[in-house]
PDB file as gemmi writes it, atoms N, CA and C in Angstrom:
CRYST1    1.000    1.000    1.000  90.00  90.00  90.00 P 1                      
ATOM      1  N   MET A   1       0.712  -1.065   0.127  1.00  0.00           N  
ATOM      2  CA  MET A   1      -0.114  -0.082  -0.264  1.00  0.00           C  
ATOM      3  C   MET A   1       0.967   0.877  -0.463  1.00  0.00           C  
ATOM      4  N   VAL A   2       1.804   1.250   0.834  1.00  0.00           N  
ATOM      5  CA  VAL A   2       2.757   2.065   0.738  1.00  0.00           C  
ATOM      6  C   VAL A   2       3.610   2.563  -0.617  1.00  0.00           C  
ATOM      7  N   LYS A   3       3.892   1.880  -1.357  1.00  0.00           N  
ATOM      8  CA  LYS A   3       4.519   1.714  -2.639  1.00  0.00           C  
ATOM      9  C   LYS A   3       3.337   2.286  -3.589  1.00  0.00           C  
ATOM     10  N   GLU A   4       2.099   2.214  -3.516  1.00  0.00           N  
ATOM     11  CA  GLU A   4       1.249   2.531  -4.226  1.00  0.00           C  
ATOM     12  C   GLU A   4       0.394   4.117  -4.431  1.00  0.00           C  
ATOM     13  N   GLY A   5       1.025   4.258  -2.336  1.00  0.00           N  
ATOM     14  CA  GLY A   5       0.892   5.776  -2.347  1.00  0.00           C  
ATOM     15  C   GLY A   5      -0.711   6.028  -1.513  1.00  0.00           C  
ATOM     16  N   GLN A   6      -0.999   4.570  -0.885  1.00  0.00           N  
ATOM     17  CA  GLN A   6      -2.326   4.360  -0.611  1.00  0.00           C  
ATOM     18  C   GLN A   6      -1.858   4.110   1.208  1.00  0.00           C  
ATOM     19  N   ALA A   7      -0.886   4.784   1.341  1.00  0.00           N  
ATOM     20  CA  ALA A   7      -0.919   4.528   2.630  1.00  0.00           C  
ATOM     21  C   ALA A   7       0.827   5.168   3.125  1.00  0.00           C  
ATOM     22  N   VAL A   8       1.040   5.953   4.453  1.00  0.00           N  
ATOM     23  CA  VAL A   8       2.105   6.482   4.607  1.00  0.00           C  
ATOM     24  C   VAL A   8       2.787   6.100   5.788  1.00  0.00           C  
ATOM     25  N   VAL A   9       3.906   6.089   5.614  1.00  0.00           N  
ATOM     26  CA  VAL A   9       4.872   5.682   7.034  1.00  0.00           C  
ATOM     27  C   VAL A   9       4.873   6.594   8.126  1.00  0.00           C  
ATOM     28  N   TYR A  10       4.295   5.647   9.350  1.00  0.00           N  
ATOM     29  CA  TYR A  10       4.179   6.209  10.941  1.00  0.00           C  
ATOM     30  C   TYR A  10       5.728   6.073  11.366  1.00  0.00           C  
ATOM     31  N   THR A  11       6.914   7.213  11.145  1.00  0.00           N  
ATOM     32  CA  THR A  11       8.128   6.569  11.119  1.00  0.00           C  
ATOM     33  C   THR A  11       8.459   6.690  12.765  1.00  0.00           C  
ATOM     34  N   GLN A  12       7.622   6.330  14.148  1.00  0.00           N  
ATOM     35  CA  GLN A  12       7.633   6.568  15.300  1.00  0.00           C  
ATOM     36  C   GLN A  12       7.304   4.709  15.309  1.00  0.00           C  
ATOM     37  N   TYR A  13       6.763   4.301  14.722  1.00  0.00           N  
ATOM     38  CA  TYR A  13       6.114   2.634  14.529  1.00  0.00           C  
ATOM     39  C   TYR A  13       7.565   1.555  13.988  1.00  0.00           C  
ATOM     40  N   LEU A  14       8.335   2.132  13.488  1.00  0.00           N  
ATOM     41  CA  LEU A  14       9.536   1.854  12.163  1.00  0.00           C  
ATOM     42  C   LEU A  14      10.338   0.814  12.634  1.00  0.00           C  
ATOM     43  N   SER A  15      10.343   0.937  14.315  1.00  0.00           N  
ATOM     44  CA  SER A  15      11.705  -0.026  14.930  1.00  0.00           C  
ATOM     45  C   SER A  15      10.993  -1.370  15.513  1.00  0.00           C  
ATOM     46  N   ALA A  16       9.843  -1.445  15.399  1.00  0.00           N  
ATOM     47  CA  ALA A  16       8.892  -2.968  15.646  1.00  0.00           C  
ATOM     48  C   ALA A  16       9.178  -3.527  14.325  1.00  0.00           C  
ATOM     49  N   CYS A  17       9.463  -2.820  12.862  1.00  0.00           N  
ATOM     50  CA  CYS A  17       9.031  -3.395  11.469  1.00  0.00           C  
ATOM     51  C   CYS A  17      10.716  -4.055  11.259  1.00  0.00           C  
ATOM     52  N   GLY A  18      11.576  -3.914  11.974  1.00  0.00           N  
ATOM     53  CA  GLY A  18      13.214  -5.288  12.098  1.00  0.00           C  
ATOM     54  C   GLY A  18      13.462  -4.833  10.892  1.00  0.00           C  
ATOM     55  N   ALA A  19      14.527  -5.280   9.981  1.00  0.00           N  
ATOM     56  CA  ALA A  19      14.749  -5.919   8.633  1.00  0.00           C  
ATOM     57  C   ALA A  19      13.805  -4.367   7.632  1.00  0.00           C  
ATOM     58  N   THR A  20      12.503  -4.526   7.879  1.00  0.00           N  
ATOM     59  CA  THR A  20      11.793  -3.962   6.591  1.00  0.00           C  
ATOM     60  C   THR A  20      11.764  -2.278   6.850  1.00  0.00           C  
ATOM     61  N   GLN A  21      12.415  -1.549   7.799  1.00  0.00           N  
ATOM     62  CA  GLN A  21      12.627  -0.554   7.845  1.00  0.00           C  
ATOM     63  C   GLN A  21      12.979   0.266   6.404  1.00  0.00           C  
ATOM     64  N   GLU A  22      13.665  -0.121   5.852  1.00  0.00           N  
ATOM     65  CA  GLU A  22      14.504   0.949   4.676  1.00  0.00           C  
ATOM     66  C   GLU A  22      13.635   0.351   3.941  1.00  0.00           C  
ATOM     67  N   GLN A  23      12.984  -0.558   3.537  1.00  0.00           N  
ATOM     68  CA  GLN A  23      12.177  -1.221   2.609  1.00  0.00           C  
ATOM     69  C   GLN A  23      10.847   0.307   2.527  1.00  0.00           C  
ATOM     70  N   TYR A  24      10.078   0.242   3.435  1.00  0.00           N  
ATOM     71  CA  TYR A  24       9.042   1.240   3.939  1.00  0.00           C  
ATOM     72  C   TYR A  24       9.278   2.664   4.070  1.00  0.00           C  
ATOM     73  N   ILE A  25      10.702   2.701   3.894  1.00  0.00           N  
ATOM     74  CA  ILE A  25      10.767   4.469   3.656  1.00  0.00           C  
ATOM     75  C   ILE A  25      11.160   5.033   1.770  1.00  0.00           C  
ATOM     76  N   LYS A  26      11.953   3.587   1.732  1.00  0.00           N  
ATOM     77  CA  LYS A  26      12.014   3.823   0.586  1.00  0.00           C  
ATOM     78  C   LYS A  26      10.766   3.937  -0.535  1.00  0.00           C  
ATOM     79  N   ALA A  27       9.735   2.933  -0.306  1.00  0.00           N  
ATOM     80  CA  ALA A  27       8.245   2.829  -1.135  1.00  0.00           C  
ATOM     81  C   ALA A  27       7.890   4.123  -0.830  1.00  0.00           C  
ATOM     82  N   GLU A  28       7.924   4.710   0.362  1.00  0.00           N  
ATOM     83  CA  GLU A  28       7.114   6.141   0.079  1.00  0.00           C  
ATOM     84  C   GLU A  28       7.957   7.061  -0.281  1.00  0.00           C  
ATOM     85  N   ALA A  29       9.198   6.965  -0.666  1.00  0.00           N  
ATOM     86  CA  ALA A  29      10.130   8.008  -1.555  1.00  0.00           C  
ATOM     87  C   ALA A  29       9.429   8.278  -2.642  1.00  0.00           C  
ATOM     88  N   LEU A  30       9.065   6.583  -3.373  1.00  0.00           N  
ATOM     89  CA  LEU A  30       9.461   6.519  -5.045  1.00  0.00           C  
ATOM     90  C   LEU A  30       7.927   6.958  -4.769  1.00  0.00           C  
ATOM     91  N   ALA A  31       6.909   6.585  -4.101  1.00  0.00           N  
ATOM     92  CA  ALA A  31       5.487   6.880  -4.323  1.00  0.00           C  
ATOM     93  C   ALA A  31       5.436   8.527  -3.990  1.00  0.00           C  
ATOM     94  N   LYS A  32       6.171   8.919  -3.342  1.00  0.00           N  
ATOM     95  CA  LYS A  32       5.840  10.308  -3.618  1.00  0.00           C  
ATOM     96  C   LYS A  32       6.573  11.359  -4.809  1.00  0.00           C  
ATOM     97  N   ARG A  33       7.672  10.418  -5.281  1.00  0.00           N  
ATOM     98  CA  ARG A  33       8.432  10.791  -6.270  1.00  0.00           C  
ATOM     99  C   ARG A  33       7.374  10.581  -7.823  1.00  0.00           C  
ATOM    100  N   LYS A  34       6.740   9.926  -7.733  1.00  0.00           N  
ATOM    101  CA  LYS A  34       5.689   9.196  -8.616  1.00  0.00           C  
ATOM    102  C   LYS A  34       4.470  10.185  -8.093  1.00  0.00           C  
ATOM    103  N   ARG A  35       4.742  10.909  -7.341  1.00  0.00           N  
ATOM    104  CA  ARG A  35       2.653  11.685  -7.101  1.00  0.00           C  
ATOM    105  C   ARG A  35       1.956  10.422  -7.448  1.00  0.00           C  
ATOM    106  N   LEU A  36       2.491   9.376  -6.327  1.00  0.00           N  
ATOM    107  CA  LEU A  36       0.820   8.278  -6.478  1.00  0.00           C  
ATOM    108  C   LEU A  36       0.062   8.675  -5.580  1.00  0.00           C  
ATOM    109  N   GLY A  37      -1.491   7.705  -5.993  1.00  0.00           N  
ATOM    110  CA  GLY A  37      -2.682   8.090  -4.600  1.00  0.00           C  
ATOM    111  C   GLY A  37      -1.992   9.502  -3.790  1.00  0.00           C  
ATOM    112  N   PHE A  38      -1.821   9.362  -2.412  1.00  0.00           N  
ATOM    113  CA  PHE A  38      -2.450  10.220  -1.566  1.00  0.00           C  
ATOM    114  C   PHE A  38      -1.078  11.634  -1.996  1.00  0.00           C  
ATOM    115  N   TRP A  39      -0.219  11.045  -2.021  1.00  0.00           N  
ATOM    116  CA  TRP A  39       0.769  12.121  -2.532  1.00  0.00           C  
ATOM    117  C   TRP A  39       0.822  12.972  -3.867  1.00  0.00           C  
ATOM    118  N   ASN A  40      -0.987  12.263  -4.670  1.00  0.00           N  
ATOM    119  CA  ASN A  40      -0.544  13.191  -5.843  1.00  0.00           C  
ATOM    120  C   ASN A  40      -1.472  14.705  -5.327  1.00  0.00           C  
ATOM    121  N   GLN A  41      -1.869  14.599  -4.074  1.00  0.00           N  
ATOM    122  CA  GLN A  41      -2.523  16.235  -3.674  1.00  0.00           C  
ATOM    123  C   GLN A  41      -1.287  17.205  -3.721  1.00  0.00           C  
ATOM    124  N   ASP A  42      -2.075  18.063  -4.193  1.00  0.00           N  
ATOM    125  CA  ASP A  42      -0.903  19.205  -4.321  1.00  0.00           C  
ATOM    126  C   ASP A  42       0.050  19.649  -2.542  1.00  0.00           C  
ATOM    127  N   ASN A  43      -0.893  19.640  -1.570  1.00  0.00           N  
ATOM    128  CA  ASN A  43      -0.797  19.767  -0.361  1.00  0.00           C  
ATOM    129  C   ASN A  43      -0.974  18.477   0.781  1.00  0.00           C  
ATOM    130  N   PRO A  44      -0.566  17.388   0.224  1.00  0.00           N  
ATOM    131  CA  PRO A  44      -1.620  16.252   1.740  1.00  0.00           C  
ATOM    132  C   PRO A  44      -0.785  16.982   2.679  1.00  0.00           C  
ATOM    133  N   VAL A  45      -2.036  16.324   3.441  1.00  0.00           N  
ATOM    134  CA  VAL A  45      -2.259  16.578   5.084  1.00  0.00           C  
ATOM    135  C   VAL A  45      -2.218  15.384   5.745  1.00  0.00           C  
ATOM    136  N   MET A  46      -1.094  14.677   6.212  1.00  0.00           N  
ATOM    137  CA  MET A  46      -0.637  13.998   7.009  1.00  0.00           C  
ATOM    138  C   MET A  46      -2.113  13.418   7.921  1.00  0.00           C  
ATOM    139  N   PRO A  47      -2.179  12.217   7.830  1.00  0.00           N  
ATOM    140  CA  PRO A  47      -3.485  11.654   8.071  1.00  0.00           C  
ATOM    141  C   PRO A  47      -3.309  11.976   9.991  1.00  0.00           C  
ATOM    142  N   TRP A  48      -2.167  11.686  10.900  1.00  0.00           N  
ATOM    143  CA  TRP A  48      -2.585  12.279  12.277  1.00  0.00           C  
ATOM    144  C   TRP A  48      -2.805  13.546  12.562  1.00  0.00           C  
ATOM    145  N   ASP A  49      -2.261  14.139  11.435  1.00  0.00           N  
ATOM    146  CA  ASP A  49      -2.829  16.131  11.320  1.00  0.00           C  
ATOM    147  C   ASP A  49      -3.851  16.249  11.153  1.00  0.00           C  
ATOM    148  N   PHE A  50      -4.655  15.447  10.448  1.00  0.00           N  
ATOM    149  CA  PHE A  50      -5.987  15.420   9.787  1.00  0.00           C  
ATOM    150  C   PHE A  50      -7.119  14.965  10.690  1.00  0.00           C  
ATOM    151  N   ARG A  51      -6.482  14.094  11.808  1.00  0.00           N  
ATOM    152  CA  ARG A  51      -7.665  13.176  12.618  1.00  0.00           C  
ATOM    153  C   ARG A  51      -7.308  14.624  13.880  1.00  0.00           C  
ATOM    154  N   ARG A  52      -5.970  15.074  14.008  1.00  0.00           N  
ATOM    155  CA  ARG A  52      -5.746  16.159  15.371  1.00  0.00           C  
ATOM    156  C   ARG A  52      -6.411  17.348  15.263  1.00  0.00           C  
ATOM    157  N   SER A  53      -6.884  17.312  13.894  1.00  0.00           N  
ATOM    158  CA  SER A  53      -7.641  18.808  13.826  1.00  0.00           C  
ATOM    159  C   SER A  53      -9.106  18.986  13.842  1.00  0.00           C  
ATOM    160  N   GLY A  54      -9.461  17.795  13.597  1.00  0.00           N  
ATOM    161  CA  GLY A  54     -10.874  16.763  13.891  1.00  0.00           C  
ATOM    162  C   GLY A  54     -11.403  17.514  12.757  1.00  0.00           C  
ATOM    163  N   ARG A  55     -10.867  18.034  11.919  1.00  0.00           N  
ATOM    164  CA  ARG A  55     -11.907  18.457  10.278  1.00  0.00           C  
ATOM    165  C   ARG A  55     -12.603  17.255   9.922  1.00  0.00           C  
ATOM    166  N   LYS A  56     -13.934  17.618   9.499  1.00  0.00           N  
ATOM    167  CA  LYS A  56     -15.093  16.863   8.608  1.00  0.00           C  
ATOM    168  C   LYS A  56     -14.680  17.147   7.805  1.00  0.00           C  
ATOM    169  N   ASN A  57     -14.429  15.744   6.856  1.00  0.00           N  
ATOM    170  CA  ASN A  57     -14.317  16.533   5.421  1.00  0.00           C  
ATOM    171  C   ASN A  57     -15.579  16.003   4.711  1.00  0.00           C  
TER     172      ASN A  57                                                      
END                                                                             
């Protein structure tokens, strides 16, 4: 999902991922570069920021 831009990496939880940490980071960087899914927005709001703001869509 991260590779397709359908999910973002929560870096605070990466330590639990062991050896796959770098794969998640690289997958997100690729999705950002290709502007896939979530990253296709002009000004994407990170999910944790959206929830914290209490906004309704």
